[in-house]
N, C-alpha and C positions, 0 to 999 in steps of 0.2 A: 848398323851402318854408323860410322863415326860422324861427329858433328860437321867436319869438313872432309867429305869423301874424296875431294880432289886435292891432293897435297903434292906439291912439286918442289924440287930443289933448284929448278931453272925458271926463268920468266915464262909467262903464258900469254898467248894471244886470245883474247875474248872477243868473239865476233857477234854483234847484234844484228837486228833486222833492218837497220837504217842504211844509209848510203855507205857502200863499201867499194873500194877499188882494189884490183889485183896489185897495182903498183904499191899501194900502202901496205897491203898484206905482205908482199915480197920484201919490202923494206923492214917491216917488223920481224919477219922470219929470220933475219940476220942475227937477231938478239934473242928470240924466243922460239923454241922448237915445238911447243905444244899448242894445240888448238882446242878451246872449249867454245861451244856455241850457246848463245842465249836464244832459245826457242828457234825462230825462223832463220837465224844465222846459220843453222845446220844446213838448211837447203842451199844457201848461197855457197857455203864451203864445198858442199857436195857437187853442185853444178859446175864449180870452177876447178874441181880436181884436187882440193886440199884435204888433208886428213882431218878426221873429227875424233878427238879423244874423248869427248863427252858432250852431252846436251843437257842444259838446265833451263827450266821455265815452266810456265803453266800450260804449255803445249797448245795454246789457242791459235797460233799462227804458223807453226811448222806444218808442212803439207800432209805428212803421214806419220802421226805420232806412233802408231803401232809398229811401223817399219823401223823407226829409230829405236824403239824399245827392244825389238827383236835383234836388230843389228848390234846395239851397244850394251844390252843387258842392264846391269846395275849402273852403268855409266850414262844412262838416260834417266835423268831424275826429274820427275814431274812434281812440281810444287803448286798445287791449285790455289793457293792464297791469292786473292785479288786485292789485298791491301798493301802489296809491295810490287815493284816492277820486276821484270825478268833480270834486269841489271842488278837490283838489290839481291835477288835470289842467288845469282852467280857470285857476287862479292861475299855472301855469307857462306858459300859452300866450297870456295876455292881458297887454298892457301899457297902462296907463291912469293918469291922474292920481289916480284913486280908483275903487275897485270897490265898488258898493253891492250886497251879497249878500243875497238874499231867498230863503227856502225852504230854509234850512240849519239852522234852529233849530226846536224844538218837536215834530217827529214822533217822533224817537227820541233819547233822552238820550245814548246812546253816540255817535250820529252828530253831535249838537250839540257834544259834548266834542271829538271829533276835528276838527270844523270850527273850533272855537276855537283848537285847537293849530295847525292849518294857517294860520289868520289870523296867528298870532304869527310863523310862519316866512316869511310872504309878503314879497317884496322890494319891495312897494309898499303904499300905504294901502288897507286893506279895512275897510268898515263893514258889520257884519251887522245887518240890520233885520228885525223882525217887528212884529206889531200892538202889542206891549207893550214892546219893547226895542230899543235902539240900542247896539251893542257895537263897540268898536274897541280895538286894541292901541296904546298910546302909546310913542313913542320916548323917549330920554333928553333930548330937546330940550324947551325950555319950550313949554307948550301952554296956550291959553286957550279957554274955552267961555263962551257967553252963554246961561244957562239962565233960564227964567221962574221967578219967585218961587214956591216950593212944589213945584218939579219934583223928582222922585225921581232922585237921582244916587248911584251906587255907584262907588267907586274901589277896585279890588282890586290891590294891589301884588304883583307877581311878581318873584322874583329873576331876574336876566338868564339864568341857566342853564336856567330853565324853558322858555324860548322859543328855545333854540339847538340 
């Protein structure tokens, strides 16, 4: 198996086990046609009728690991390492133009902080999305956004060493 078994030419929706809404998933689906689940995110996608292109994680929270392995074959990747999060595992095994990460904010603050850190280390663009927020790490390259008048925007500068 290659280093990054999930390689896409289009954006990907990565669904975690945290708070997820169908409205957010449907909004993301306008931009990203593929779904990868981080562990129990597979159960949420299945329950709500969304396709599952793959599952990555330590399989400690998905309800039926064997069912997912039988259903997806090589696209169900169990990584038993307990020194990294399921989000880390996914970011290491997915290659896409952009990853829209849903279900990684909101449930537990410590998990959200860790996910934000992992996003900074990612070797590809990651946008974390929930019902109230859209978060990305910017590079040192010029970046432009087109926000609606009155939109809430926060820019939080971090020194480079924070994300290395």
